[in-house]
Structures are given as C-alpha cells and as structure tokens.
VOZA-440227 format. One record per residue (C-alpha): residue in one letter; chain; residue number from 1; x, y, z negated. Coordinates in pm, whole numbers. Example, Ala and Ser with C-alpha at 12.3 -4.5 7.8 and 13.67 -1.06 7.14 Angstrom:
BEGIN
+---+---+-----+--------+--------+--------+
! r ! c !   k !     c1 !     c2 !     c3 !
+---+---+-----+--------+--------+--------+
! a ! A !   1 !   1230 !   -450 !   -780 !
! s ! A !   2 !   1367 !   -106 !   -714 !
+---+---+-----+--------+--------+--------+
END
This chain:
BEGIN
+---+---+-----+--------+--------+--------+
! r ! c !   k !     c1 !     c2 !     c3 !
+---+---+-----+--------+--------+--------+
! f ! A !   1 !   8993 !  11391 ! -16640 !
! r ! A !   2 !   9221 !  11088 ! -16633 !
! a ! A !   3 !   9162 !  10787 ! -16413 !
! g ! A !   4 !   9375 !  10476 ! -16395 !
! f ! A !   5 !   9653 !  10409 ! -16644 !
! v ! A !   6 !   9974 !  10570 ! -16768 !
! g ! A !   7 !  10218 !  10579 ! -16477 !
! c ! A !   8 !   9958 !  10523 ! -16206 !
! s ! A !   9 !  10024 !  10737 ! -15897 !
! d ! A !  10 !   9807 !  11035 ! -15806 !
! i ! A !  11 !   9711 !  10892 ! -15468 !
! i ! A !  12 !   9636 !  10523 ! -15420 !
! g ! A !  13 !   9541 !  10380 ! -15085 !
! q ! A !  14 !   9578 !  10110 ! -14827 !
! m ! A !  15 !   9743 !  10131 ! -14487 !
! k ! A !  16 !   9563 !   9999 ! -14178 !
! d ! A !  17 !   9764 !   9677 ! -14198 !
! g ! A !  18 !   9659 !   9621 ! -14561 !
! t ! A !  19 !   9981 !   9745 ! -14723 !
! f ! A !  20 !   9928 !   9906 ! -15063 !
! l ! A !  21 !  10013 !  10279 ! -15076 !
! a ! A !  22 !  10102 !  10489 ! -15382 !
! v ! A !  23 !  10197 !  10856 ! -15367 !
! e ! A !  24 !  10313 !  11052 ! -15671 !
! v ! A !  25 !  10248 !  11424 ! -15615 !
! k ! A !  26 !  10486 !  11669 ! -15784 !
! r ! A !  27 !  10554 !  12040 ! -15773 !
! t ! A !  28 !  10899 !  12158 ! -15669 !
! g ! A !  29 !  11140 !  12112 ! -15956 !
! k ! A !  30 !  10926 !  11849 ! -16130 !
! w ! A !  31 !  11002 !  11476 ! -16137 !
! p ! A !  32 !  10801 !  11163 ! -16214 !
! t ! A !  33 !  10799 !  11028 ! -16568 !
! d ! A !  34 !  10972 !  10699 ! -16646 !
! e ! A !  35 !  10632 !  10526 ! -16630 !
! q ! A !  36 !  10560 !  10679 ! -16288 !
! w ! A !  37 !  10900 !  10571 ! -16154 !
! a ! A !  38 !  10834 !  10219 ! -16287 !
! f ! A !  39 !  10500 !  10208 ! -16104 !
! l ! A !  40 !  10654 !  10333 ! -15778 !
! d ! A !  41 !  10931 !  10072 ! -15811 !
! r ! A !  42 !  10674 !   9797 ! -15880 !
! v ! A !  43 !  10483 !   9891 ! -15564 !
! i ! A !  44 !  10800 !   9874 ! -15352 !
! g ! A !  45 !  10900 !   9547 ! -15520 !
! n ! A !  46 !  10569 !   9399 ! -15403 !
! n ! A !  47 !  10612 !   9510 ! -15041 !
! g ! A !  48 !  10402 !   9824 ! -15076 !
! i ! A !  49 !  10481 !  10181 ! -14978 !
! s ! A !  50 !  10544 !  10435 ! -15252 !
! f ! A !  51 !  10708 !  10774 ! -15267 !
! v ! A !  52 !  10712 !  11117 ! -15429 !
! a ! A !  53 !  10559 !  11398 ! -15223 !
! r ! A !  54 !  10579 !  11771 ! -15278 !
! s ! A !  55 !  10379 !  11868 ! -14968 !
! v ! A !  56 !  10160 !  11735 ! -14690 !
! t ! A !  57 !  10469 !  11753 ! -14470 !
! d ! A !  58 !  10647 !  11509 ! -14704 !
! c ! A !  59 !  10357 !  11265 ! -14671 !
! e ! A !  60 !  10345 !  11297 ! -14294 !
! a ! A !  61 !  10721 !  11235 ! -14264 !
! v ! A !  62 !  10711 !  10916 ! -14471 !
! l ! A !  63 !  10392 !  10779 ! -14319 !
! d ! A !  64 !  10507 !  10858 ! -13963 !
! s ! A !  65 !  10817 !  10644 ! -14028 !
! y ! A !  66 !  10585 !  10343 ! -14075 !
! g ! A !  67 !  10425 !  10393 ! -13736 !
+---+---+-----+--------+--------+--------+
END
C-alpha cells in the first residue's frame, strides 16, 4: 500500500501551533532516498519541522526540543 507521492515522509502531521511536521522513519543502517531528503529539506525550507527517526526516543528528543 502506497499513499502520498515519491519522497513523501512516513509520518505527516501538524504541531499544536500549526507548524507542518514530517518524520522519515528508517531502520538502523538505512538512510532516506534522494527524494526523501529533498522532501525533508523542502519542509525545513518552509519553516516546518522534519527529521529522520529510528525510534520513538528519537522522535521524543526532537519534539521535546520544540517545547
């Protein structure tokens, strides 16, 4: 099952303040494709939050830094 488009992050959401959120989920040792990196960069370039996560702990650490 594929939803979205090539490069679209695995998790898409919105922070309480309305900021767009994109999380690319990868197993240890795996890295995003060029298209996934481009999407993550586009999100950041438009004042969103995007990152690669390998665990729930990774997500918590990044999201906690945004308060």
